[in-house]
TIVO-2410 file (N, C-alpha, C; in nm, 3 decimals):
# residues 164
REC num residu      c1      c2      c3 atome chaine
REC   1      M   0.073  -0.152  -0.024     N      A
REC   1      M  -0.009   0.023   0.027    CA      A
REC   1      M   0.133   0.123   0.012     C      A
REC   2      P   0.064   0.240  -0.074     N      A
REC   2      P   0.143   0.354  -0.113    CA      A
REC   2      P   0.135   0.418   0.003     C      A
REC   3      I   0.250   0.504   0.047     N      A
REC   3      I   0.219   0.597   0.159    CA      A
REC   3      I   0.166   0.714   0.090     C      A
REC   4      K   0.050   0.801   0.197     N      A
REC   4      K  -0.009   0.926   0.134    CA      A
REC   4      K   0.073   1.014   0.150     C      A
REC   5      A   0.038   1.118   0.062     N      A
REC   5      A   0.135   1.227   0.111    CA      A
REC   5      A   0.070   1.329   0.187     C      A
REC   6      R  -0.053   1.340   0.216     N      A
REC   6      R  -0.155   1.417   0.252    CA      A
REC   6      R  -0.281   1.347   0.316     C      A
REC   7      V  -0.291   1.359   0.449     N      A
REC   7      V  -0.428   1.260   0.523    CA      A
REC   7      V  -0.461   1.369   0.620     C      A
REC   8      E  -0.587   1.387   0.621     N      A
REC   8      E  -0.696   1.463   0.711    CA      A
REC   8      E  -0.616   1.421   0.850     C      A
REC   9      N  -0.652   1.282   0.877     N      A
REC   9      N  -0.610   1.233   1.040    CA      A
REC   9      N  -0.527   1.123   1.062     C      A
REC  10      L  -0.416   1.136   1.172     N      A
REC  10      L  -0.342   1.036   1.181    CA      A
REC  10      L  -0.399   0.886   1.187     C      A
REC  11      D  -0.504   0.918   1.222     N      A
REC  11      D  -0.569   0.729   1.254    CA      A
REC  11      D  -0.587   0.662   1.092     C      A
REC  12      D  -0.568   0.766   0.987     N      A
REC  12      D  -0.574   0.699   0.846    CA      A
REC  12      D  -0.407   0.643   0.814     C      A
REC  13      V  -0.343   0.650   0.935     N      A
REC  13      V  -0.205   0.627   0.882    CA      A
REC  13      V  -0.146   0.511   0.963     C      A
REC  14      A  -0.097   0.435   0.935     N      A
REC  14      A  -0.025   0.278   1.031    CA      A
REC  14      A   0.068   0.360   1.125     C      A
REC  15      E   0.039   0.284   1.215     N      A
REC  15      E   0.088   0.363   1.364    CA      A
REC  15      E   0.237   0.399   1.388     C      A
REC  16      P   0.360   0.255   1.284     N      A
REC  16      P   0.463   0.315   1.273    CA      A
REC  16      P   0.482   0.420   1.169     C      A
REC  17      L   0.419   0.447   1.095     N      A
REC  17      L   0.478   0.611   1.005    CA      A
REC  17      L   0.421   0.725   1.073     C      A
REC  18      R   0.334   0.668   1.128     N      A
REC  18      R   0.279   0.846   1.188    CA      A
REC  18      R   0.378   0.903   1.229     C      A
REC  19      E   0.490   0.941   1.257     N      A
REC  19      E   0.612   1.014   1.300    CA      A
REC  19      E   0.653   1.088   1.192     C      A
REC  20      L   0.634   1.058   1.066     N      A
REC  20      L   0.648   1.087   0.931    CA      A
REC  20      L   0.624   1.210   0.873     C      A
REC  21      Y   0.494   1.212   0.954     N      A
REC  21      Y   0.419   1.333   0.925    CA      A
REC  21      Y   0.427   1.448   0.972     C      A
REC  22      R   0.380   1.535   0.931     N      A
REC  22      R   0.391   1.689   1.032    CA      A
REC  22      R   0.219   1.762   0.995     C      A
REC  23      Q   0.203   1.831   1.076     N      A
REC  23      Q   0.109   1.911   1.098    CA      A
REC  23      Q   0.108   2.023   0.988     C      A
REC  24      E  -0.019   2.083   0.884     N      A
REC  24      E  -0.012   2.170   0.819    CA      A
REC  24      E  -0.120   2.203   0.766     C      A
REC  25      G  -0.185   2.337   0.814     N      A
REC  25      G  -0.312   2.301   0.822    CA      A
REC  25      G  -0.376   2.242   0.886     C      A
REC  26      E  -0.488   2.212   0.858     N      A
REC  26      E  -0.585   2.108   0.908    CA      A
REC  26      E  -0.579   1.994   0.899     C      A
REC  27      G  -0.488   1.960   0.834     N      A
REC  27      G  -0.435   1.835   0.819    CA      A
REC  27      G  -0.291   1.760   0.815     C      A
REC  28      F  -0.245   1.662   0.769     N      A
REC  28      F  -0.091   1.659   0.819    CA      A
REC  28      F  -0.008   1.602   0.651     C      A
REC  29      V   0.108   1.590   0.669     N      A
REC  29      V   0.119   1.615   0.528    CA      A
REC  29      V   0.308   1.522   0.581     C      A
REC  30      L   0.323   1.427   0.429     N      A
REC  30      L   0.421   1.343   0.432    CA      A
REC  30      L   0.548   1.468   0.455     C      A
REC  31      D   0.631   1.411   0.529     N      A
REC  31      D   0.740   1.521   0.572    CA      A
REC  31      D   0.884   1.498   0.522     C      A
REC  32      V   0.902   1.530   0.401     N      A
REC  32      V   1.072   1.446   0.322    CA      A
REC  32      V   1.102   1.613   0.339     C      A
REC  33      E   1.260   1.550   0.321     N      A
REC  33      E   1.359   1.646   0.251    CA      A
REC  33      E   1.373   1.682   0.141     C      A
REC  34      E   1.388   1.787   0.070     N      A
REC  34      E   1.412   1.810  -0.088    CA      A
REC  34      E   1.481   1.757  -0.112     C      A
REC  35      A   1.490   1.729  -0.269     N      A
REC  35      A   1.573   1.668  -0.340    CA      A
REC  35      A   1.586   1.726  -0.476     C      A
REC  36      D   1.711   1.759  -0.542     N      A
REC  36      D   1.709   1.823  -0.654    CA      A
REC  36      D   1.627   1.945  -0.697     C      A
REC  37      G   1.613   1.999  -0.586     N      A
REC  37      G   1.518   2.114  -0.593    CA      A
REC  37      G   1.370   2.088  -0.569     C      A
REC  38      L   1.350   1.968  -0.554     N      A
REC  38      L   1.208   1.964  -0.520    CA      A
REC  38      L   1.169   1.889  -0.414     C      A
REC  39      A   1.045   1.961  -0.356     N      A
REC  39      A   1.003   1.903  -0.208    CA      A
REC  39      A   0.842   1.834  -0.248     C      A
REC  40      L   0.789   1.774  -0.140     N      A
REC  40      L   0.669   1.736  -0.168    CA      A
REC  40      L   0.574   1.852  -0.145     C      A
REC  41      A   0.593   1.959  -0.089     N      A
REC  41      A   0.536   2.085  -0.060    CA      A
REC  41      A   0.520   2.116  -0.216     C      A
REC  42      N   0.607   2.103  -0.323     N      A
REC  42      N   0.599   2.169  -0.481    CA      A
REC  42      N   0.517   2.098  -0.525     C      A
REC  43      V   0.457   1.998  -0.495     N      A
REC  43      V   0.390   1.858  -0.585    CA      A
REC  43      V   0.246   1.947  -0.599     C      A
REC  44      A   0.231   2.011  -0.541     N      A
REC  44      A   0.084   2.085  -0.595    CA      A
REC  44      A   0.098   2.179  -0.660     C      A
REC  45      E   0.206   2.259  -0.632     N      A
REC  45      E   0.200   2.387  -0.736    CA      A
REC  45      E   0.271   2.344  -0.863     C      A
REC  46      H   0.356   2.226  -0.903     N      A
REC  46      H   0.375   2.176  -1.031    CA      A
REC  46      H   0.211   2.076  -1.026     C      A
REC  47      L   0.155   2.041  -0.945     N      A
REC  47      L   0.043   1.960  -1.076    CA      A
REC  47      L  -0.056   2.087  -1.126     C      A
REC  48      T  -0.050   2.203  -1.019     N      A
REC  48      T  -0.166   2.302  -1.083    CA      A
REC  48      T  -0.085   2.350  -1.222     C      A
REC  49      A   0.068   2.360  -1.184     N      A
REC  49      A   0.090   2.453  -1.316    CA      A
REC  49      A   0.075   2.294  -1.446     C      A
REC  50      R   0.091   2.214  -1.428     N      A
REC  50      R   0.063   2.071  -1.519    CA      A
REC  50      R  -0.092   2.130  -1.581     C      A
REC  51      T  -0.156   2.118  -1.478     N      A
REC  51      T  -0.316   2.125  -1.495    CA      A
REC  51      T  -0.338   2.212  -1.652     C      A
REC  52      G  -0.294   2.356  -1.554     N      A
REC  52      G  -0.266   2.501  -1.654    CA      A
REC  52      G  -0.194   2.468  -1.790     C      A
REC  53      L  -0.110   2.414  -1.769     N      A
REC  53      L  -0.007   2.438  -1.909    CA      A
REC  53      L  -0.115   2.274  -2.044     C      A
REC  54      E  -0.140   2.196  -1.975     N      A
REC  54      E  -0.254   2.076  -2.023    CA      A
REC  54      E  -0.361   2.155  -2.098     C      A
REC  55      G  -0.449   2.232  -1.987     N      A
REC  55      G  -0.559   2.301  -2.030    CA      A
REC  55      G  -0.536   2.396  -2.208     C      A
REC  56      K  -0.407   2.450  -2.195     N      A
REC  56      K  -0.326   2.558  -2.240    CA      A
REC  56      K  -0.359   2.488  -2.404     C      A
REC  57      L  -0.271   2.349  -2.370     N      A
REC  57      L  -0.241   2.277  -2.478    CA      A
REC  57      L  -0.381   2.245  -2.583     C      A
REC  58      T  -0.462   2.219  -2.461     N      A
REC  58      T  -0.615   2.157  -2.525    CA      A
REC  58      T  -0.620   2.255  -2.587     C      A
REC  59      E  -0.654   2.413  -2.550     N      A
REC  59      E  -0.704   2.484  -2.654    CA      A
REC  59      E  -0.650   2.508  -2.783     C      A
REC  60      A  -0.519   2.504  -2.750     N      A
REC  60      A  -0.411   2.553  -2.920    CA      A
REC  60      A  -0.425   2.417  -2.980     C      A
REC  61      Q  -0.445   2.268  -2.970     N      A
REC  61      Q  -0.508   2.170  -3.026    CA      A
REC  61      Q  -0.644   2.221  -3.077     C      A
REC  62      Q  -0.722   2.290  -3.018     N      A
REC  62      Q  -0.856   2.331  -3.053    CA      A
REC  62      Q  -0.883   2.417  -3.179     C      A
REC  63      S  -0.765   2.495  -3.137     N      A
REC  63      S  -0.810   2.629  -3.233    CA      A
REC  63      S  -0.698   2.571  -3.353     C      A
REC  64      L  -0.568   2.482  -3.365     N      A
REC  64      L  -0.549   2.457  -3.486    CA      A
REC  64      L  -0.661   2.363  -3.551     C      A
REC  65      A  -0.707   2.258  -3.490     N      A
REC  65      A  -0.796   2.205  -3.605    CA      A
REC  65      A  -0.871   2.264  -3.634     C      A
REC  66      A  -0.937   2.385  -3.554     N      A
REC  66      A  -1.057   2.524  -3.645    CA      A
REC  66      A  -0.972   2.543  -3.769     C      A
REC  67      K  -0.880   2.572  -3.735     N      A
REC  67      K  -0.770   2.688  -3.846    CA      A
REC  67      K  -0.796   2.551  -3.948     C      A
REC  68      D  -0.722   2.436  -3.932     N      A
REC  68      D  -0.725   2.387  -4.066    CA      A
REC  68      D  -0.828   2.315  -4.136     C      A
REC  69      A  -0.969   2.297  -4.055     N      A
REC  69      A  -1.066   2.272  -4.138    CA      A
REC  69      A  -1.100   2.429  -4.196     C      A
REC  70      E  -1.094   2.541  -4.147     N      A
REC  70      E  -1.125   2.694  -4.211    CA      A
REC  70      E  -1.007   2.677  -4.361     C      A
REC  71      L  -0.894   2.618  -4.358     N      A
REC  71      L  -0.809   2.622  -4.441    CA      A
REC  71      L  -0.853   2.504  -4.543     C      A
REC  72      Q  -0.895   2.404  -4.523     N      A
REC  72      Q  -0.933   2.272  -4.623    CA      A
REC  72      Q  -1.047   2.346  -4.720     C      A
REC  73      R  -1.168   2.384  -4.625     N      A
REC  73      R  -1.274   2.471  -4.670    CA      A
REC  73      R  -1.221   2.596  -4.794     C      A
REC  74      T  -1.174   2.694  -4.773     N      A
REC  74      T  -1.101   2.742  -4.843    CA      A
REC  74      T  -1.062   2.682  -4.960     C      A
REC  75      R  -0.970   2.595  -4.952     N      A
REC  75      R  -0.874   2.559  -5.083    CA      A
REC  75      R  -1.012   2.477  -5.186     C      A
REC  76      I  -1.129   2.421  -5.082     N      A
REC  76      I  -1.220   2.368  -5.170    CA      A
REC  76      I  -1.335   2.439  -5.249     C      A
REC  77      E  -1.295   2.568  -5.172     N      A
REC  77      E  -1.394   2.696  -5.233    CA      A
REC  77      E  -1.313   2.743  -5.399     C      A
REC  78      A  -1.201   2.758  -5.335     N      A
REC  78      A  -1.136   2.805  -5.468    CA      A
REC  78      A  -1.106   2.700  -5.557     C      A
REC  79      A  -1.083   2.595  -5.540     N      A
REC  79      A  -1.069   2.480  -5.646    CA      A
REC  79      A  -1.228   2.515  -5.751     C      A
REC  80      A  -1.327   2.512  -5.633     N      A
REC  80      A  -1.491   2.520  -5.718    CA      A
REC  80      A  -1.473   2.606  -5.814     C      A
REC  81      D  -1.452   2.784  -5.722     N      A
REC  81      D  -1.491   2.888  -5.779    CA      A
REC  81      D  -1.376   2.847  -5.931     C      A
REC  82      C  -1.258   2.826  -5.913     N      A
REC  82      C  -1.181   2.846  -6.045    CA      A
REC  82      C  -1.215   2.748  -6.163     C      A
REC  83      A  -1.270   2.632  -6.090     N      A
REC  83      A  -1.301   2.540  -6.204    CA      A
REC  83      A  -1.431   2.572  -6.316     C      A
REC  84      M  -1.532   2.654  -6.216     N      A
REC  84      M  -1.693   2.763  -6.238    CA      A
REC  84      M  -1.626   2.836  -6.353     C      A
REC  85      R  -1.545   2.956  -6.322     N      A
REC  85      R  -1.520   2.997  -6.406    CA      A
REC  85      R  -1.411   3.001  -6.513     C      A
REC  86      D  -1.345   2.905  -6.539     N      A
REC  86      D  -1.267   2.847  -6.645    CA      A
REC  86      D  -1.376   2.786  -6.776     C      A
REC  87      H  -1.492   2.692  -6.647     N      A
REC  87      H  -1.577   2.669  -6.771    CA      A
REC  87      H  -1.708   2.745  -6.808     C      A
REC  88      G  -1.711   2.866  -6.751     N      A
REC  88      G  -1.820   2.974  -6.782    CA      A
REC  88      G  -1.920   2.925  -6.703     C      A
REC  89      G  -1.928   2.895  -6.571     N      A
REC  89      G  -2.020   2.865  -6.516    CA      A
REC  89      G  -2.109   2.948  -6.463     C      A
REC  90      M  -2.212   2.971  -6.396     N      A
REC  90      M  -2.281   3.090  -6.323    CA      A
REC  90      M  -2.247   3.066  -6.213     C      A
REC  91      V  -2.178   3.121  -6.095     N      A
REC  91      V  -2.128   3.043  -6.004    CA      A
REC  91      V  -2.198   3.072  -5.862     C      A
REC  92      K  -2.284   3.175  -5.859     N      A
REC  92      K  -2.364   3.177  -5.739    CA      A
REC  92      K  -2.475   3.046  -5.770     C      A
REC  93      L  -2.490   3.000  -5.876     N      A
REC  93      L  -2.618   2.854  -5.905    CA      A
REC  93      L  -2.549   2.773  -5.892     C      A
REC  94      L  -2.418   2.709  -5.949     N      A
REC  94      L  -2.364   2.629  -5.951    CA      A
REC  94      L  -2.319   2.561  -5.839     C      A
REC  95      K  -2.263   2.671  -5.754     N      A
REC  95      K  -2.186   2.642  -5.636    CA      A
REC  95      K  -2.238   2.519  -5.542     C      A
REC  96      P  -2.334   2.568  -5.480     N      A
REC  96      P  -2.370   2.472  -5.361    CA      A
REC  96      P  -2.391   2.348  -5.447     C      A
REC  97      H  -2.418   2.310  -5.568     N      A
REC  97      H  -2.364   2.106  -5.643    CA      A
REC  97      H  -2.261   2.111  -5.647     C      A
REC  98      V  -2.154   2.206  -5.682     N      A
REC  98      V  -2.004   2.164  -5.653    CA      A
REC  98      V  -1.986   2.151  -5.543     C      A
REC  99      L  -1.953   2.241  -5.420     N      A
REC  99      L  -1.942   2.234  -5.315    CA      A
REC  99      L  -2.002   2.114  -5.276     C      A
REC 100      A  -2.075   2.062  -5.288     N      A
REC 100      A  -2.168   1.967  -5.253    CA      A
REC 100      A  -2.087   1.818  -5.265     C      A
REC 101      Q  -2.021   1.821  -5.360     N      A
REC 101      Q  -1.969   1.704  -5.387    CA      A
REC 101      Q  -1.781   1.718  -5.409     C      A
REC 102      L  -1.746   1.798  -5.325     N      A
REC 102      L  -1.627   1.811  -5.299    CA      A
REC 102      L  -1.526   1.788  -5.176     C      A
REC 103      G  -1.390   1.727  -5.142     N      A
REC 103      G  -1.360   1.673  -4.991    CA      A
REC 103      G  -1.239   1.719  -5.034     C      A
REC 104      M  -1.179   1.687  -4.921     N      A
REC 104      M  -1.005   1.662  -4.927    CA      A
REC 104      M  -0.973   1.519  -4.888     C      A
REC 105      V  -0.874   1.477  -4.988     N      A
REC 105      V  -0.865   1.344  -4.938    CA      A
REC 105      V  -0.710   1.326  -4.946     C      A
REC 106      N  -0.614   1.317  -4.855     N      A
REC 106      N  -0.468   1.324  -4.890    CA      A
REC 106      N  -0.453   1.450  -4.930     C      A
REC 107      G  -0.490   1.551  -4.898     N      A
REC 107      G  -0.410   1.682  -4.879    CA      A
REC 107      G  -0.479   1.767  -5.025     C      A
REC 108      R  -0.502   1.676  -5.085     N      A
REC 108      R  -0.595   1.691  -5.251    CA      A
REC 108      R  -0.715   1.764  -5.279     C      A
REC 109      V  -0.781   1.837  -5.272     N      A
REC 109      V  -0.954   1.898  -5.331    CA      A
REC 109      V  -0.972   1.754  -5.445     C      A
REC 110      C  -1.048   1.719  -5.418     N      A
REC 110      C  -1.155   1.622  -5.529    CA      A
REC 110      C  -1.257   1.597  -5.520     C      A
REC 111      V  -1.334   1.511  -5.604     N      A
REC 111      V  -1.464   1.477  -5.631    CA      A
REC 111      V  -1.461   1.360  -5.496     C      A
REC 112      V  -1.592   1.392  -5.397     N      A
REC 112      V  -1.558   1.296  -5.317    CA      A
REC 112      V  -1.750   1.181  -5.329     C      A
REC 113      D  -1.769   1.077  -5.307     N      A
REC 113      D  -1.880   0.999  -5.303    CA      A
REC 113      D  -1.956   1.050  -5.161     C      A
REC 114      G  -2.042   0.957  -5.144     N      A
REC 114      G  -2.158   0.999  -4.996    CA      A
REC 114      G  -2.060   0.964  -4.892     C      A
REC 115      E  -1.995   0.881  -4.928     N      A
REC 115      E  -1.902   0.809  -4.763    CA      A
REC 115      E  -1.757   0.923  -4.775     C      A
REC 116      G  -1.739   0.998  -4.869     N      A
REC 116      G  -1.630   1.066  -4.861    CA      A
REC 116      G  -1.471   1.001  -4.904     C      A
REC 117      K  -1.511   0.922  -5.015     N      A
REC 117      K  -1.396   0.849  -5.095    CA      A
REC 117      K  -1.406   0.895  -5.168     C      A
REC 118      P  -1.297   0.947  -5.273     N      A
REC 118      P  -1.237   1.018  -5.372    CA      A
REC 118      P  -1.334   0.917  -5.499     C      A
REC 119      R  -1.415   0.957  -5.583     N      A
REC 119      R  -1.472   0.953  -5.720    CA      A
REC 119      R  -1.352   0.921  -5.807     C      A
REC 120      V  -1.308   0.830  -5.903     N      A
REC 120      V  -1.179   0.809  -5.973    CA      A
REC 120      V  -1.221   0.899  -6.093     C      A
REC 121      S  -1.114   0.940  -6.156     N      A
REC 121      S  -1.135   1.021  -6.292    CA      A
REC 121      S  -1.187   0.938  -6.395     C      A
REC 122      Q  -1.254   1.004  -6.506     N      A
REC 122      Q  -1.315   0.929  -6.615    CA      A
REC 122      Q  -1.198   0.985  -6.781     C      A
REC 123      I  -1.115   1.075  -6.708     N      A
REC 123      I  -1.032   1.087  -6.820    CA      A
REC 123      I  -0.936   0.945  -6.843     C      A
REC 124      P  -0.962   0.919  -6.964     N      A
REC 124      P  -0.855   0.792  -7.021    CA      A
REC 124      P  -0.701   0.788  -6.964     C      A
REC 125      G  -0.628   0.701  -6.917     N      A
REC 125      G  -0.533   0.691  -6.826    CA      A
REC 125      G  -0.480   0.796  -6.789     C      A
REC 126      N  -0.621   0.835  -6.688     N      A
REC 126      N  -0.577   0.930  -6.517    CA      A
REC 126      N  -0.539   0.789  -6.420     C      A
REC 127      G  -0.674   0.750  -6.405     N      A
REC 127      G  -0.689   0.697  -6.298    CA      A
REC 127      G  -0.687   0.748  -6.195     C      A
REC 128      G  -0.647   0.890  -6.157     N      A
REC 128      G  -0.637   0.931  -6.023    CA      A
REC 128      G  -0.804   0.955  -5.980     C      A
REC 129      P  -0.799   1.074  -5.841     N      A
REC 129      P  -0.932   1.130  -5.853    CA      A
REC 129      P  -0.977   1.196  -5.956     C      A
REC 130      M  -1.083   1.188  -5.923     N      A
REC 130      M  -1.165   1.322  -6.028    CA      A
REC 130      M  -1.146   1.465  -5.964     C      A
REC 131      D  -1.093   1.551  -5.996     N      A
REC 131      D  -1.077   1.686  -5.971    CA      A
REC 131      D  -1.206   1.789  -5.968     C      A
REC 132      A  -1.209   1.882  -5.911     N      A
REC 132      A  -1.295   1.992  -5.948    CA      A
REC 132      A  -1.337   2.002  -6.134     C      A
REC 133      D  -1.214   2.032  -6.143     N      A
REC 133      D  -1.205   2.094  -6.323    CA      A
REC 133      D  -1.337   2.004  -6.392     C      A
REC 134      E  -1.278   1.859  -6.368     N      A
REC 134      E  -1.335   1.759  -6.439    CA      A
REC 134      E  -1.483   1.713  -6.388     C      A
REC 135      L  -1.514   1.775  -6.279     N      A
REC 135      L  -1.660   1.799  -6.225    CA      A
REC 135      L  -1.757   1.860  -6.276     C      A
REC 136      V  -1.662   1.980  -6.320     N      A
REC 136      V  -1.746   2.118  -6.372    CA      A
REC 136      V  -1.761   2.075  -6.525     C      A
REC 137      K  -1.650   2.022  -6.596     N      A
REC 137      K  -1.695   2.024  -6.709    CA      A
REC 137      K  -1.797   1.891  -6.721     C      A
REC 138      A  -1.793   1.803  -6.675     N      A
REC 138      A  -1.892   1.740  -6.677    CA      A
REC 138      A  -2.026   1.746  -6.661     C      A
REC 139      M  -2.035   1.849  -6.563     N      A
REC 139      M  -2.181   1.921  -6.548    CA      A
REC 139      M  -2.172   1.989  -6.642     C      A
REC 140      K  -2.116   2.079  -6.713     N      A
REC 140      K  -2.148   2.145  -6.848    CA      A
REC 140      K  -2.202   2.064  -6.947     C      A
REC 141      E  -2.147   1.967  -6.946     N      A
REC 141      E  -2.153   1.867  -7.091    CA      A
REC 141      E  -2.297   1.816  -7.064     C      A
REC 142      D  -2.395   1.798  -6.891     N      A
REC 142      D  -2.493   1.708  -6.848    CA      A
REC 142      D  -2.612   1.853  -6.873     C      A
REC 143      R  -2.705   1.743  -6.945     N      A
REC 143      R  -2.867   1.837  -7.009    CA      A
REC 143      R  -2.902   1.941  -6.898     C      A
REC 144      D  -2.918   1.895  -6.752     N      A
REC 144      D  -2.968   1.920  -6.644    CA      A
REC 144      D  -2.923   2.071  -6.608     C      A
REC 145      Y  -2.766   2.055  -6.636     N      A
REC 145      Y  -2.703   2.138  -6.577    CA      A
REC 145      Y  -2.634   2.288  -6.691     C      A
REC 146      A  -2.672   2.210  -6.778     N      A
REC 146      A  -2.604   2.306  -6.938    CA      A
REC 146      A  -2.630   2.458  -6.960     C      A
REC 147      S  -2.813   2.512  -6.865     N      A
REC 147      S  -2.840   2.599  -6.857    CA      A
REC 147      S  -2.755   2.723  -6.785     C      A
REC 148      V  -2.683   2.651  -6.659     N      A
REC 148      V  -2.659   2.748  -6.590    CA      A
REC 148      V  -2.489   2.805  -6.620     C      A
REC 149      F  -2.476   2.741  -6.739     N      A
REC 149      F  -2.301   2.781  -6.842    CA      A
REC 149      F  -2.320   2.891  -6.925     C      A
REC 150      Y  -2.274   2.979  -6.905     N      A
REC 150      Y  -2.264   3.117  -7.045    CA      A
REC 150      Y  -2.253   3.008  -7.158     C      A
REC 151      A  -2.314   3.059  -7.262     N      A
REC 151      A  -2.335   3.037  -7.396    CA      A
REC 151      A  -2.159   3.109  -7.465     C      A
REC 152      R  -2.126   3.008  -7.535     N      A
REC 152      R  -1.993   3.128  -7.626    CA      A
REC 152      R  -2.083   3.133  -7.763     C      A
REC 153      S  -2.021   3.309  -7.770     N      A
REC 153      S  -2.068   3.342  -7.893    CA      A
REC 153      S  -1.931   3.448  -7.953     C      A
REC 154      N  -1.965   3.470  -8.093     N      A
REC 154      N  -1.906   3.532  -8.191    CA      A
REC 154      N  -1.913   3.697  -8.177     C      A
REC 155      Y  -1.995   3.698  -8.071     N      A
REC 155      Y  -2.020   3.860  -8.077    CA      A
REC 155      Y  -1.873   3.950  -7.972     C      A
REC 156      G  -1.911   4.056  -7.991     N      A
REC 156      G  -1.774   4.130  -7.914    CA      A
REC 156      G  -1.640   4.155  -8.016     C      A
REC 157      Y  -1.500   4.169  -7.955     N      A
REC 157      Y  -1.377   4.207  -8.042    CA      A
REC 157      Y  -1.377   4.068  -8.109     C      A
REC 158      G  -1.341   4.111  -8.239     N      A
REC 158      G  -1.289   3.967  -8.320    CA      A
REC 158      G  -1.369   3.886  -8.420     C      A
REC 159      G  -1.541   3.910  -8.308     N      A
REC 159      G  -1.654   3.806  -8.369    CA      A
REC 159      G  -1.738   3.892  -8.494     C      A
REC 160      S  -1.816   3.858  -8.589     N      A
REC 160      S  -1.873   3.937  -8.697    CA      A
REC 160      S  -2.051   3.935  -8.655     C      A
REC 161      G  -2.018   3.876  -8.548     N      A
REC 161      G  -2.199   3.869  -8.494    CA      A
REC 161      G  -2.304   3.797  -8.613     C      A
REC 162      R  -2.248   3.765  -8.706     N      A
REC 162      R  -2.354   3.688  -8.811    CA      A
REC 162      R  -2.306   3.598  -8.814     C      A
REC 163      A  -2.415   3.532  -8.831     N      A
REC 163      A  -2.414   3.346  -8.880    CA      A
REC 163      A  -2.347   3.327  -8.993     C      A
REC 164      G  -2.311   3.208  -9.067     N      A
REC 164      G  -2.241   3.209  -9.170    CA      A
REC 164      G  -2.158   3.236  -9.282     C      A
***
């Protein structure tokens, strides 16, 4: 049985060990000599300091996790915005549909299924995960989404504006 460092009553200690305790406040503490700058009286201080440091560590870990999640959201949104603009998509209309299908896998933005697993690229010879650009391109070719992409025209600089 271990010797208790602090007791409320000496009756809680075996008879031969009672002489090792001294009264402190309303209880008794084990009277030991200081060793390497540490005394039993310092244990409470060290435990308090450790508890405080553990609390700060937990706060820092939570803050880091929040920043990491924010960075991932920013990267996903940037990839989606870039792909939609490159393919002439109406960003406000497409964005919720594109973002719902994107996620981070191994530090890369890619298209994921409902379980968060990456979808495989449909580009011949690619075999890797499908990216935001490929998703938006497929949506542009899909009749259900074609109306949310700007049509290419010959009007403007260099175009005649006339057919044929």
